[in-house]
C-alpha positions, 0 to 999 in steps of 0.5 A: 435255720435255728441253731441247736441252742435256739431250738432248745431254748424256744421249744423245750423246758430245759433249764439253764444248766441242762441247756449248757450241758447239752451245748457242751455235748453238741460241741464234742460229740464228733468224737462219739460219732467217729468212735461208733462209726454211726450217725448221732441224733439228739432229741429232747421233749418239746414243751407243752403250751400252757393253753394245751393239755399234755398229749399221751403221745409226747412230742420230741424235737431233734436238737442236733445231728452228727454224721461220722467222718470215717464211715458212711452215713445211714441217715441221708436226710436232715433231721435237725429241728424236726419233730417226732412223736415218741410212738414213732420212736418207742425206743427213744421214749423207753430211754427217756422214761426209764433212764436206761439205754434201750436197743433195737431196730427202727425204720427211719423212712418207708422203703429204706433198710431198718437201722440199728438204734441205741438210745442213751439217756443224757443225764445232767444233775441226776435228771434225764434231759434228752436222749442220744440216739446212735444209728448204725447199719444193720449189716452183719459184717464182722468188725476188725480189731480196730473197729471193735476197740473204737466201739468199746471206747464209745460204749464207755463214753456211753456210760459216762453220758448216761451217768452225767459225767460226759461232757465234762463241766466247763469243757470248751468246744473243739476247735478246727485244730483239735485232733479228731479220732481219724488223726489217731488215738491212744488208749491207756489204762488207769496207770497210764499204760498203753493198751491200744494205738491206732495206725495213725497214732503209731505213725505220729509217734514214729515221727517223734522217734518212738519205734519201740513196742507201745502196748503195755508201756508208758509213754514216759518210758519211751521218752515222750513227756506225759504230763497231760496224761497224768493230769487228766488221769489225776484230775478226771478232767480233759487236757489239751497239750502240744508235745515237741519230741524234736525241734521239727516234730510237734504233736497235739495231745487231747487227753480225755479221761474215761470214768465209771461210777466216778472212778477213772478207769483209763484215758483216751488220747487223741493225737494229731501231727501238727508239725506242718501247721506249726511250721506254717505258723512260724513262717507267717510270724516271720513274714509278718515281722518282715512286713512290719519291719518294711513298713517301719523303715518306710515310715522312718524314710518318709519322716527323714524326707519330711524333716529335710523338707521342713529344714530346707523350707526354713532356710527360704525367705517367706514366699511361694517356694517356702510354702510349697515346701511346707506343703510337700512336707505335710503330704509326705508326713500324712503318708508316713502316718499310714505306714506307721500304723501298718508297722504296728498292725500289718495286714491287708486292712488298716484301722483307718479311724486311728489315721483320721485322729492323727490327721486331725492332730496334724491339722490342729498343730498347723493352726497359726492364726489368732482365730481358734479352730475346733475339730470334731470327728463323727462316726468311724470307718473301721478297717479299710484296705491298705492300698485305699488308706494311703491315698484317702489319708493324703486326700483327707489331710489336704482337705483339713489343711485347706480348711485351716489355712483358707476358711477362717482367717485372712491369709499371711502377706506371703500367701496373698499371690498364691495361685491355689488360694481358694478362699473368698476374699471377703472372708471375715477375720478373727472368728471362731471356726469349726471343722467337722469330719464325718465318717460312715459306710453304707450298703448299695443304694444308700446315699448321703443323707443330705443329698450332697454326693451322688451315690456310687452305683452298686456294692458297699461304699465309704463316705468321708465328709469335711465341713467347715463353717468359714466363708465358703468358696469364692464366686465362680469357684469350679472344683473340676477346673481348680488350679489349686495343687492341693485340691487337684491332688485330692481330685485325682486321688479320689476319682482316678486312683480310688474310683470314687466320686467328690463334690465340693460346694458351699453349704449354702447351696444345701442349706440357705442358712448354713455357711462354710464349705462342704466336701463329700467323698464316696468310695466304692470298696466291693465292686471297684476294689475287689482285687484289693480286698 
């Protein structure tokens, strides 16, 4: 289904200014539907194809349809995008041709009751661009005072639509929080004196502590800030403002000036009591701040532990114990990076690309050999669930560190006897090395382009690859039974905690001309982690 803007652009000859005017009308006409207790339909003449002769029975397209929220609809089916001949809608044709409001009755569908039809020409820059058709029930029920007032206000808006002064230039489309007619209205004259207040508006004013008679008085006289009303009357432009009468009461005002022949004749004030909404906002902000503080303290504690491990390692002589403490310190530091980012942007989703940049920087700082090692990051993962980010960060840090320590240079003397060493003994020393991290996400059924990992069945998944051009894995290496502590941690995190898959192999197994090691991790993010998202 095309949007109103697409329909107007593709099927009419309207210019950019006319299209923008109609788009603003479609964004604000919910107020008109509620004030008139009627269905509204916006129609515009369709463009005649260049290879066709214009027909006497001009065709119009329905650009939009709005139903009232405070009464029953009279048009049960959807008219959006339909085309109608003006011979079937003669009142619409009369309004478009004459530029004046036309009224009457018509039967929308065979067998249905006729509806009352009021056709209002929509004028933009002196030209009728479309017709706003108001459809209401033909029953002769006597309306009450509130209903008569609402319809009188709608008639004033109809005059503005006909004159081209409504919708207002530059008016923004109403948001979900914006007050509607059902929330309450106050009608004031050109001097700002109250002429009518709906029951819901009166209730909102009562919550603000105003119990005096409203009609004939200004809100300022009753102790309520009315700068929004004054500005709307003076500027002839709509104004939205929040008013706090007491610390625990907040009312949102939407002041819409009423015009006639360019002169301001009054103002329609829509009121909505947003006290509960603002209270929830404050609670969320407070909770958000508390969560950030928790992550900040966790990060500080982890950094303290990391510093203690580093100090303890420096006190030990070179050997396996010292290296073990340094590795533990690095793992703690990789976890603290996640909490550092969460302390800035708390939530269920974490920008993992920032974590990758920090992990790469940490791996660069750990290069101590004489062989230069360059790092490259290709692609991005975007935001990932918070409880996926931590184990994935630890796994990626381990893989980067393994490549830095074992892929390009001969190990130090104190590392020769390490049981978790996975580099080939024939590894050349002193060569320039390159480590590449590839990040991407895929939908269901898409595998790694090089076929280096099995696709996780069903749902979307994330792919993290680490490639180096070092000496590769030693003969007979088996990732599933490796005794390396770091690789065992990676294997268990990916397969158990993240329910993903991991493949570690020599790049020559894929491309005989390539050298080095390739690690590919695939993680599901929908089917297996719905509870996290």
